[in-house]
Backbone bond lengths (Angstrom), bond angles and torsions (degrees), N, CA, C in turn:
res aa  C-N    CA-C-N  psi(-1)  N-CA   C-N-CA  omega(-1)  CA-C   N-CA-C  phi
1 M - - - 1.453 - - 1.530 109.28 -
2 K 1.309 117.25 128.05 1.443 121.63 178.76 1.527 110.03 -111.71
3 S 1.329 114.78 143.11 1.453 119.80 177.57 1.502 109.96 -93.83
4 T 1.333 115.73 156.27 1.449 119.82 174.65 1.507 110.67 -69.06
5 N 1.316 117.33 -22.12 1.453 122.62 -179.45 1.527 108.84 -86.34
6 P 1.341 120.05 121.49 1.447 120.88 -177.61 1.533 113.15 -61.30
7 V 1.335 115.97 -28.87 1.472 118.87 178.21 1.513 110.27 -64.60
8 L 1.319 117.08 -50.59 1.457 120.92 -176.97 1.511 111.95 -72.65
9 A 1.311 117.80 -27.30 1.461 120.54 178.17 1.530 110.86 -64.02
10 R 1.338 117.09 -27.34 1.455 120.93 -179.04 1.533 112.24 -78.92
11 L 1.311 117.61 -11.47 1.450 119.70 -179.16 1.534 111.30 -62.02
12 G 1.315 115.95 -44.40 1.451 119.56 179.46 1.521 111.62 -62.29
13 Q 1.326 116.94 -41.45 1.462 120.65 178.54 1.528 110.31 -64.67
14 A 1.329 116.37 -40.44 1.462 120.12 179.15 1.519 111.21 -63.18
15 A 1.337 116.26 -38.63 1.469 120.55 179.36 1.525 110.55 -61.42
16 E 1.325 116.39 -43.18 1.450 120.26 179.96 1.532 111.43 -63.85
17 R 1.362 116.17 -40.25 1.463 119.56 178.70 1.516 110.79 -64.65
18 E 1.350 116.05 -43.15 1.458 119.60 -178.94 1.527 111.64 -63.03
19 R 1.328 116.17 -42.82 1.455 119.77 -178.50 1.522 110.47 -67.79
20 A 1.324 116.73 -39.82 1.455 119.89 179.89 1.540 110.71 -64.88
21 A 1.347 115.86 -40.92 1.458 120.04 -179.11 1.529 110.78 -68.52
22 G 1.319 115.70 -34.57 1.460 119.31 -175.47 1.516 113.63 -73.81
23 Y 1.339 117.73 -29.39 1.450 120.38 -173.48 1.530 113.65 -112.21
24 A 1.327 117.40 8.79 1.462 119.43 -178.30 1.528 111.30 -120.54
25 Q 1.334 116.78 29.67 1.445 119.73 -178.37 1.520 111.02 -90.88
26 P 1.330 119.04 124.22 1.457 120.83 179.47 1.519 111.23 -75.86
27 G 1.339 115.80 161.86 1.458 120.53 175.26 1.506 109.87 -69.49
28 P 1.328 118.28 164.10 1.450 121.25 -173.74 1.520 114.51 -68.44
29 Y 1.369 117.40 -24.39 1.457 118.99 -176.87 1.527 112.17 -123.90
30 G 1.284 117.12 20.41 1.460 120.22 -175.60 1.510 112.38 -67.94
31 Q 1.344 116.93 137.74 1.455 122.77 175.37 1.510 108.30 -129.74
32 P 1.336 117.84 149.80 1.470 120.05 177.55 1.519 110.78 -56.50
33 G 1.342 116.67 132.06 1.455 121.31 176.43 1.510 114.75 88.07
34 Y 1.339 117.85 -3.64 1.454 121.63 -178.59 1.528 109.73 -124.81
35 P 1.332 116.70 151.08 1.469 118.43 177.63 1.509 110.59 -61.66
36 Q 1.327 116.75 150.88 1.454 121.97 179.22 1.528 110.29 -79.39
37 Q 1.344 116.99 128.75 1.439 120.80 173.77 1.512 109.56 -86.18
38 Q 1.319 117.21 142.63 1.447 122.45 -178.73 1.531 109.53 -117.34
39 P 1.333 117.67 158.59 1.465 119.88 173.96 1.529 109.38 -59.98
40 Y 1.334 116.60 149.78 1.454 121.58 -175.61 1.527 114.21 -54.97
41 P 1.367 119.19 -41.33 1.464 117.72 -179.58 1.504 112.46 -59.54
42 G 1.304 118.18 -26.70 1.457 120.02 -176.55 1.517 113.04 -87.32
43 G 1.343 118.59 -6.23 1.458 119.78 -179.13 1.505 110.60 83.17
44 Y 1.338 115.06 179.56 1.454 120.47 -178.09 1.520 110.14 -100.68
45 G 1.340 115.12 140.25 1.458 119.95 174.35 1.503 114.07 71.76
46 Q 1.329 118.06 14.46 1.456 121.28 -179.55 1.526 109.90 -102.41
47 P 1.332 118.47 145.42 1.460 120.17 178.76 1.516 111.35 -66.00
48 V 1.329 114.07 147.92 1.467 119.35 178.20 1.510 109.20 -72.39
49 A 1.311 117.42 128.54 1.463 121.02 179.20 1.515 109.29 -76.22
50 P 1.327 117.64 134.82 1.450 119.75 178.32 1.518 110.61 -67.57
51 P 1.329 118.14 154.74 1.451 119.99 179.03 1.519 111.04 -57.96
52 A 1.336 114.30 143.77 1.472 118.97 -180.00 1.521 109.63 -66.93
53 V 1.321 116.78 126.64 1.470 122.51 178.04 1.504 107.83 -128.40
54 T 1.322 116.57 126.05 1.463 120.00 177.94 1.513 108.70 -73.30
55 P 1.336 116.89 121.57 1.477 119.47 -177.77 1.527 112.16 -75.80
56 M 1.293 114.71 152.44 1.470 121.78 176.45 1.526 109.33 -70.49
57 T 1.326 115.32 144.79 1.467 121.11 175.50 1.525 109.25 -125.82
58 I 1.330 115.55 166.64 1.450 119.57 176.62 1.525 110.02 -61.13
59 D 1.342 116.81 -38.14 1.469 120.71 178.43 1.521 111.60 -60.32
60 D 1.332 116.16 -38.65 1.468 120.04 178.12 1.530 110.56 -60.11
61 V 1.326 115.86 -44.45 1.458 119.51 -179.48 1.525 110.94 -65.96
62 V 1.335 116.33 -40.24 1.463 120.33 178.87 1.528 110.50 -61.96
63 V 1.341 116.53 -46.74 1.471 120.36 -178.84 1.524 110.76 -61.98
64 K 1.313 117.42 -45.25 1.472 120.61 -179.03 1.527 110.68 -66.96
65 T 1.319 117.31 -36.64 1.472 119.91 178.63 1.520 110.50 -65.50
66 V 1.322 116.88 -44.98 1.472 120.78 179.19 1.525 109.90 -62.51
67 L 1.342 116.66 -40.98 1.462 120.26 179.36 1.519 111.17 -63.67
68 M 1.342 116.54 -44.39 1.462 119.63 177.82 1.525 111.88 -61.31
69 L 1.323 116.36 -42.23 1.462 119.65 179.95 1.525 111.57 -66.79
70 A 1.334 116.36 -34.76 1.466 120.08 177.48 1.526 110.61 -66.32
71 I 1.319 116.75 -43.28 1.467 120.69 177.92 1.533 110.15 -64.70
72 L 1.319 115.80 -44.34 1.470 120.28 179.85 1.539 109.81 -62.23
73 G 1.327 116.92 -43.87 1.456 120.00 -179.83 1.516 112.68 -64.45
74 A 1.345 116.83 -41.87 1.456 120.63 178.82 1.525 110.78 -65.01
75 S 1.328 116.30 -40.94 1.464 120.39 178.25 1.532 111.07 -64.80
76 A 1.333 116.19 -41.24 1.470 120.15 178.82 1.519 111.10 -63.70
77 A 1.339 116.73 -42.93 1.456 120.35 -179.89 1.529 110.99 -65.02
78 A 1.339 116.52 -41.38 1.463 120.33 179.58 1.516 110.75 -64.37
79 A 1.331 117.10 -43.59 1.465 120.55 178.99 1.524 110.96 -63.61
80 W 1.316 116.32 -40.40 1.475 121.73 179.54 1.526 110.03 -58.26
81 V 1.332 116.63 -42.99 1.474 121.56 -174.91 1.518 111.55 -81.20
82 L 1.315 117.37 -41.09 1.463 121.02 -169.77 1.526 115.33 -89.05
83 V 1.327 117.66 -30.19 1.467 119.92 -177.64 1.520 110.14 -79.86
84 P 1.343 117.56 122.81 1.472 120.04 179.10 1.520 111.44 -63.33
85 D 1.322 115.96 154.54 1.463 120.30 -179.15 1.528 112.24 -57.39
86 A 1.334 116.53 -34.45 1.452 120.20 -177.72 1.524 112.69 -67.88
87 L 1.328 116.41 -20.09 1.476 119.97 -177.19 1.519 112.88 -106.98
88 V 1.312 117.59 6.59 1.466 120.47 -178.63 1.515 111.14 -58.60
89 G 1.333 116.74 -46.09 1.464 120.34 -178.24 1.518 112.56 -62.50
90 V 1.336 116.02 -42.07 1.468 120.84 179.71 1.538 110.76 -64.48
91 A 1.339 114.56 -46.42 1.472 119.00 179.65 1.527 111.00 -63.94
92 W 1.312 115.99 -38.70 1.477 122.81 178.75 1.527 110.24 -57.73
93 I 1.340 116.10 -53.38 1.461 120.12 -177.63 1.521 111.56 -67.51
94 G 1.334 116.15 -43.98 1.463 119.50 -179.78 1.515 113.05 -60.32
95 A 1.339 116.37 -45.27 1.461 120.35 179.52 1.523 111.07 -66.19
96 A 1.335 116.56 -35.10 1.470 119.79 179.62 1.523 110.24 -64.82
97 V 1.322 117.48 -43.01 1.460 121.74 -178.92 1.534 111.00 -66.59
98 V 1.345 116.02 -48.63 1.459 120.03 -179.21 1.531 110.40 -65.46
99 G 1.329 116.75 -41.34 1.464 120.57 178.75 1.519 111.80 -61.98
100 L 1.330 115.95 -40.62 1.461 119.34 177.86 1.516 111.74 -63.06
101 A 1.341 116.08 -42.44 1.457 120.54 179.55 1.533 110.74 -63.18
102 L 1.328 117.03 -47.28 1.456 120.74 178.03 1.521 112.25 -61.76
103 G 1.328 114.62 -40.31 1.464 119.73 179.85 1.517 111.78 -61.59
104 L 1.328 116.45 -41.82 1.463 120.40 179.56 1.531 111.36 -67.41
105 I 1.340 116.09 -39.59 1.466 119.72 178.84 1.523 110.52 -62.59
106 I 1.344 115.50 -45.97 1.461 119.85 -179.95 1.527 110.89 -64.63
107 S 1.324 115.30 -41.82 1.463 120.41 -176.08 1.518 112.83 -62.55
108 F 1.334 116.40 -36.90 1.466 119.22 -174.22 1.522 112.71 -106.96
109 S 1.337 116.73 10.69 1.465 120.75 176.34 1.520 109.70 -77.08
110 R 1.321 116.35 145.28 1.465 121.08 -179.60 1.542 111.75 -80.95
111 M 1.310 116.92 -20.00 1.458 120.38 -177.40 1.524 109.69 -124.46
112 A 1.325 115.47 146.93 1.470 119.83 175.98 1.520 108.93 -68.58
113 N 1.327 116.32 135.28 1.470 121.67 -178.13 1.514 109.19 -129.03
114 P 1.336 117.76 95.30 1.477 120.58 -177.83 1.523 113.20 -58.13
115 A 1.344 118.26 -35.75 1.458 120.91 -179.22 1.526 110.82 -62.69
116 L 1.328 117.22 -43.55 1.466 120.52 178.03 1.512 111.53 -66.13
117 V 1.320 116.62 -37.71 1.463 120.15 179.53 1.517 110.73 -64.79
118 V 1.337 117.18 -41.77 1.457 120.68 177.30 1.528 110.42 -65.46
119 A 1.335 116.71 -42.14 1.476 119.92 177.49 1.514 110.95 -60.39
120 Y 1.329 116.62 -40.74 1.464 120.38 177.44 1.509 110.70 -61.62
121 S 1.318 117.44 -41.78 1.463 121.25 179.73 1.521 111.32 -59.54
122 I 1.321 115.79 -41.28 1.464 119.96 179.91 1.525 111.27 -66.56
123 V 1.326 116.30 -49.06 1.465 120.63 -178.69 1.530 111.01 -64.90
124 E 1.323 116.18 -44.58 1.461 119.58 179.39 1.521 111.11 -64.81
125 G 1.339 116.13 -30.36 1.453 119.59 174.75 1.521 112.21 -63.06
126 V 1.324 116.51 -40.44 1.462 120.35 176.45 1.516 110.37 -61.92
127 F 1.343 115.97 -44.73 1.466 120.09 179.01 1.525 111.96 -60.83
128 V 1.334 116.11 -48.98 1.463 120.62 -179.74 1.524 110.23 -63.22
129 G 1.331 116.34 -39.24 1.452 120.00 179.52 1.511 112.61 -63.46
130 M 1.322 117.34 -40.54 1.460 120.27 -179.59 1.528 111.29 -70.40
131 V 1.314 116.80 -42.35 1.458 120.54 177.68 1.522 109.75 -62.09
132 S 1.322 115.50 -44.86 1.467 120.14 -178.48 1.527 111.25 -64.12
133 K 1.329 116.79 -40.93 1.465 120.52 179.75 1.513 111.11 -63.51
134 A 1.339 115.89 -41.24 1.469 119.53 179.72 1.528 110.92 -63.59
135 F 1.324 116.76 -44.31 1.468 120.23 179.93 1.523 111.40 -68.62
136 N 1.338 116.74 -40.84 1.458 119.38 -177.33 1.525 111.90 -69.48
137 T 1.325 116.78 -27.53 1.469 120.26 175.43 1.514 111.12 -64.50
138 L 1.324 115.60 -36.70 1.477 120.45 178.77 1.519 111.68 -81.89
139 Y 1.324 116.92 -38.55 1.470 121.65 -175.30 1.520 109.38 -132.81
140 D 1.310 116.22 93.67 1.452 121.58 -176.04 1.528 112.05 -59.87
141 G 1.329 116.45 129.83 1.450 121.60 177.65 1.508 115.47 90.62
142 I 1.318 117.05 -5.38 1.479 120.48 -175.00 1.529 111.00 -69.12
143 V 1.340 117.62 -30.29 1.456 120.80 -177.95 1.520 111.52 -65.91
144 L 1.317 117.06 -45.11 1.471 120.02 179.14 1.540 110.36 -62.70
145 Q 1.305 116.67 -38.38 1.464 120.03 177.85 1.529 110.59 -62.48
146 A 1.332 116.18 -44.72 1.466 120.90 -178.40 1.534 111.37 -66.41
147 V 1.326 116.77 -40.91 1.468 120.66 179.03 1.527 109.97 -62.52
148 A 1.339 115.94 -48.03 1.474 119.92 -179.41 1.528 111.13 -61.48
149 A 1.330 116.33 -42.83 1.465 120.29 -179.78 1.528 111.19 -65.52
150 S 1.328 117.24 -39.38 1.469 121.27 -178.69 1.522 111.23 -63.16
151 F 1.320 116.11 -48.97 1.466 118.95 -179.84 1.526 111.25 -68.22
152 G 1.335 115.63 -33.89 1.463 118.83 176.59 1.516 111.60 -61.42
153 V 1.329 116.38 -44.85 1.478 120.79 178.75 1.523 110.20 -64.89
154 F 1.326 116.53 -42.53 1.472 120.32 -178.54 1.524 110.73 -60.23
155 F 1.311 117.60 -49.24 1.472 120.99 -179.27 1.526 111.08 -66.98
156 L 1.308 117.58 -33.56 1.460 121.07 176.03 1.515 110.16 -62.34
157 M 1.339 116.62 -45.54 1.461 120.46 -179.89 1.527 110.68 -66.29
158 A 1.343 117.16 -33.28 1.470 119.98 177.12 1.529 110.28 -64.56
159 M 1.329 116.36 -40.68 1.473 119.64 178.48 1.523 111.34 -69.16
160 I 1.316 116.46 -38.82 1.466 120.35 177.69 1.521 110.43 -62.64
161 Y 1.321 116.50 -41.47 1.463 120.43 178.54 1.522 110.57 -65.97
162 K 1.336 115.79 -44.26 1.467 120.15 -179.10 1.525 111.28 -60.59
163 A 1.326 115.88 -37.76 1.479 120.02 179.84 1.527 112.36 -81.96
164 R 1.339 116.56 -2.44 1.460 122.32 -179.68 1.541 112.19 58.70
165 I 1.318 115.00 31.79 1.481 119.21 175.54 1.524 109.59 -68.32
166 I 1.321 115.35 -39.52 1.470 121.92 172.95 1.509 108.03 -117.16
167 R 1.307 117.39 128.05 1.461 121.50 -178.05 1.526 110.55 -107.72
168 A 1.305 114.82 141.52 1.472 120.54 -178.95 1.524 109.30 -85.67
169 T 1.322 116.46 71.38 1.467 120.84 179.13 1.527 110.21 -77.59
170 P 1.323 118.04 159.74 1.472 120.09 177.85 1.534 112.62 -55.67
171 K 1.328 117.04 -39.76 1.475 119.36 179.57 1.515 111.04 -65.38
172 F 1.328 116.51 -42.68 1.467 121.23 177.49 1.519 110.13 -60.40
173 A 1.339 116.38 -42.09 1.468 120.73 179.71 1.521 111.49 -62.84
174 R 1.339 117.23 -43.37 1.469 120.09 -179.41 1.530 110.57 -63.51
175 I 1.307 116.88 -41.95 1.460 120.49 179.46 1.525 110.92 -63.11
176 M 1.342 115.84 -43.53 1.455 119.81 -179.47 1.537 111.83 -64.50
177 V 1.317 115.80 -40.87 1.467 119.59 178.49 1.517 110.30 -59.51
178 A 1.333 116.16 -45.29 1.469 120.56 -179.40 1.520 111.36 -64.02
179 I 1.325 116.76 -43.15 1.475 120.42 -178.98 1.524 111.56 -65.15
180 I 1.333 116.44 -44.79 1.464 119.63 -178.91 1.527 110.85 -65.23
181 A 1.332 116.59 -41.64 1.464 119.24 176.97 1.524 110.54 -60.66
182 G 1.327 116.07 -41.21 1.468 119.90 178.53 1.510 112.42 -64.55
183 L 1.332 117.22 -41.75 1.460 120.97 -179.76 1.525 111.69 -62.99
184 F 1.325 116.24 -45.56 1.448 118.45 179.77 1.520 111.94 -68.75
185 G 1.324 117.44 -30.13 1.450 119.92 173.74 1.512 111.70 -64.16
186 V 1.336 115.74 -43.58 1.469 120.60 177.73 1.525 110.36 -63.30
187 M 1.328 117.73 -42.62 1.461 120.93 178.49 1.524 111.76 -61.07
188 L 1.326 115.85 -40.86 1.460 119.59 -179.26 1.530 110.41 -65.72
189 V 1.332 116.87 -44.74 1.462 120.50 178.37 1.525 110.53 -62.28
190 N 1.331 116.40 -41.86 1.460 120.99 178.99 1.533 111.30 -61.28
191 L 1.334 115.98 -40.86 1.464 120.72 179.32 1.523 110.92 -63.79
192 V 1.324 116.43 -45.68 1.471 120.58 -179.47 1.537 110.41 -62.80
193 L 1.323 116.27 -44.70 1.460 119.70 -179.70 1.521 111.60 -64.78
194 S 1.346 116.39 -36.82 1.464 118.72 179.79 1.524 112.09 -65.86
195 L 1.332 116.83 -28.85 1.460 120.46 177.35 1.525 111.64 -65.78
196 F 1.332 115.87 -23.72 1.471 121.24 178.75 1.529 111.60 -101.81
197 G 1.318 116.24 15.09 1.448 120.50 175.75 1.502 116.03 79.58
198 V 1.329 117.43 14.39 1.474 121.08 -179.92 1.518 108.85 -92.56
199 N 1.331 117.23 124.90 1.454 122.27 -179.97 1.538 109.12 -98.61
200 T 1.319 115.20 113.13 1.465 119.91 179.55 1.526 111.93 -91.11
201 H 1.324 116.24 -3.51 1.468 123.17 179.26 1.521 113.16 65.64
202 L 1.335 117.00 21.28 1.469 120.04 177.88 1.532 112.10 -86.28
203 R 1.341 116.58 -16.85 1.461 119.68 -175.40 1.535 111.77 -136.92
204 D 1.315 117.35 33.35 1.469 119.20 -175.15 1.527 113.35 -119.33
205 G 1.320 117.91 11.23 1.449 120.44 179.44 1.512 115.23 85.40
206 S 1.309 117.40 3.49 1.462 121.82 177.79 1.530 109.96 -72.92
207 P 1.350 118.18 167.43 1.474 119.47 175.43 1.517 113.20 -54.12
208 L 1.346 116.32 -35.97 1.464 119.39 177.62 1.527 110.70 -64.93
209 A 1.346 116.04 -40.86 1.472 119.88 179.82 1.520 111.31 -65.97
210 I 1.329 116.51 -40.59 1.467 120.71 178.02 1.532 110.14 -62.46
211 G 1.324 116.02 -44.78 1.460 119.82 178.93 1.519 112.22 -62.84
212 F 1.332 115.80 -40.97 1.468 119.28 -179.69 1.528 110.94 -65.03
213 S 1.335 116.84 -42.59 1.468 120.20 178.83 1.528 110.94 -63.72
214 L 1.325 117.22 -39.52 1.466 120.63 178.01 1.525 110.97 -62.18
215 V 1.325 116.52 -42.61 1.460 120.61 177.79 1.527 110.19 -61.24
216 C 1.326 116.90 -45.09 1.472 121.13 -179.99 1.531 111.29 -61.31
217 I 1.331 116.24 -41.17 1.466 120.79 179.70 1.520 110.86 -64.49
218 V 1.325 116.82 -44.05 1.466 120.79 179.80 1.532 110.21 -63.21
219 V 1.332 116.58 -45.12 1.457 119.76 -178.55 1.525 111.42 -67.23
220 A 1.340 117.59 -42.17 1.452 120.74 177.13 1.523 111.18 -59.71
221 S 1.321 115.34 -39.53 1.478 120.07 178.86 1.514 111.57 -66.26
222 L 1.318 116.89 -45.22 1.465 120.79 -179.19 1.533 112.76 -66.97
223 S 1.328 115.95 -27.74 1.463 118.97 -179.90 1.523 111.73 -64.24
224 F 1.326 117.33 -25.01 1.469 119.26 177.68 1.519 111.39 -63.46
225 V 1.322 117.12 -31.18 1.465 120.48 178.58 1.527 110.16 -59.21
226 L 1.322 116.22 -45.13 1.460 120.54 178.98 1.524 111.22 -68.14
227 N 1.321 115.90 -38.35 1.462 119.42 178.79 1.535 111.73 -63.87
228 F 1.332 116.30 -44.40 1.465 120.31 177.64 1.531 110.56 -60.01
229 A 1.328 115.65 -42.29 1.468 119.61 -179.57 1.532 112.06 -63.42
230 Q 1.329 115.89 -40.72 1.447 119.14 -179.81 1.528 112.11 -67.09
231 I 1.343 115.67 -40.18 1.458 119.54 177.61 1.531 110.87 -64.17
232 E 1.315 116.08 -43.50 1.454 121.84 177.85 1.525 110.87 -59.08
233 E 1.314 116.45 -41.25 1.464 120.96 177.76 1.511 111.45 -66.53
234 G 1.346 116.82 -39.23 1.463 120.30 177.49 1.521 111.79 -62.11
235 V 1.320 116.43 -39.47 1.469 120.79 177.22 1.529 110.17 -65.22
236 R 1.320 115.98 -44.00 1.462 120.17 -179.13 1.528 111.77 -61.92
237 M 1.333 116.64 -35.48 1.458 120.92 -178.20 1.526 113.07 -84.39
238 G 1.332 117.18 -1.46 1.460 119.98 176.56 1.503 114.56 77.18
239 L 1.318 117.53 35.31 1.461 121.57 178.61 1.525 109.76 -59.60
240 P 1.332 118.99 141.67 1.471 121.11 -179.78 1.535 112.76 -58.65
241 Q 1.317 115.24 151.64 1.466 121.94 -173.10 1.524 113.19 -58.59
242 R 1.333 117.51 -32.48 1.465 119.63 -176.20 1.520 112.37 -62.61
243 Y 1.337 117.25 -22.59 1.462 119.70 -179.53 1.526 112.74 -74.00
244 A 1.327 116.66 -4.45 1.473 119.41 172.88 1.526 110.06 -62.99
245 W 1.346 116.68 -31.92 1.463 120.14 176.43 1.529 110.59 -64.26
246 T 1.319 116.52 -41.24 1.448 120.48 179.93 1.503 111.09 -65.55
247 A 1.325 116.49 -42.47 1.460 120.73 178.56 1.523 111.24 -64.61
248 A 1.337 116.43 -41.35 1.465 120.59 178.30 1.514 110.90 -62.59
249 F 1.330 116.01 -40.49 1.461 120.24 178.06 1.527 110.83 -58.80
250 G 1.320 116.91 -43.71 1.464 120.02 179.52 1.516 112.41 -61.86
251 I 1.348 116.73 -41.35 1.454 120.55 179.41 1.526 111.01 -65.25
252 V 1.337 116.31 -42.19 1.478 119.89 -178.82 1.518 110.29 -65.91
253 V 1.316 118.38 -38.92 1.463 120.92 177.18 1.521 109.83 -58.19
254 G 1.336 116.49 -44.96 1.465 119.40 177.90 1.502 113.34 -63.87
255 L 1.331 116.87 -39.27 1.468 120.66 179.21 1.523 112.10 -65.41
256 V 1.325 116.40 -39.95 1.469 119.82 178.39 1.523 110.42 -64.00
257 W 1.317 117.12 -43.82 1.473 120.71 177.32 1.517 110.91 -59.41
258 L 1.330 115.93 -46.92 1.464 120.34 179.67 1.518 111.01 -60.78
259 Y 1.325 116.99 -44.16 1.476 120.97 -179.47 1.522 111.45 -61.59
260 L 1.324 117.03 -45.28 1.467 120.05 -178.55 1.536 111.22 -63.95
261 E 1.322 116.76 -38.12 1.466 119.18 179.20 1.528 111.37 -69.56
262 I 1.326 117.20 -40.06 1.466 120.30 177.09 1.528 110.39 -65.62
263 L 1.321 116.11 -41.85 1.468 120.40 178.59 1.515 110.83 -58.81
264 R 1.305 116.44 -44.11 1.459 121.10 -179.58 1.533 110.30 -66.73
265 L 1.326 117.16 -42.90 1.465 120.13 -179.84 1.516 110.92 -62.81
266 L 1.316 117.91 -43.86 1.463 121.12 179.59 1.523 111.10 -61.53
267 S 1.338 116.07 -34.82 1.479 118.67 -178.44 1.523 111.47 -65.21
268 Y 1.327 117.88 -25.72 1.460 121.01 179.95 1.523 112.79 -67.61
269 F 1.317 116.02 -21.72 1.462 120.49 -176.71 1.521 114.00 -107.17
270 Q 1.327 116.18 14.08 1.468 119.44 -177.61 1.517 113.27 -85.34
271 G 1.315 117.42 -14.72 1.465 120.06 179.45 1.514 111.26 72.89
272 D 1.309 115.88 -158.47 1.472 121.75 -176.83 1.516 111.96 -106.28
273 D 1.348 117.44 16.29 1.456 120.20 -177.67 1.527 110.58 -68.33
């Protein structure tokens, strides 16, 4: 099973590497054609026990996710209060660039790195804080609405997954991967065109923009089903505990995307007040 999130998709690969490393260790004096000698505590002719590794649990992922969200929230609140209005745009762009770089490093790293994950939470908090401040300045109270809606959708998808109402089948995963890749391709093209003054009406409050945001929200919500399935599989395969940070990172990335899309959608219905 593969997740739409590249971070969580690597969990299965990591599990296979860990299991292979744990059970393919030769004895200290083994030679081709001769029995393997073992250390005296292990007895003679007995297989070498792999090093003890604490396996990841669902609780580990939950704790790390809550911790990441707490750090992100604190960073967002600090940026909201401390960054002057005149520097909101600069902080917004700077945090977006640094956050993207950290996200890519974490996503394609072979090992879980808690320090990088925490750093990402701080930087992404600044980005979310600046975006939220800009929107809340225009539409008072919109941030609280978006936060409540985002967590509501997340917990709803968790219950739907738990009840197996939607199953993360291979076909479902392939469709989701294709849709998400298409959406981000459209977003990238829209961004490039906007830099040249071309209005594609995808982000201006038009019916097309509302429809596009709704599609993004639905897809972001459904992607959690695949993420939950991948984490569950990682737990079943005995993935080491440190990979809970990687799993938490993937969940937080999805939550931030969902929040930003809901925030944008709500802004379309605020009127000119």
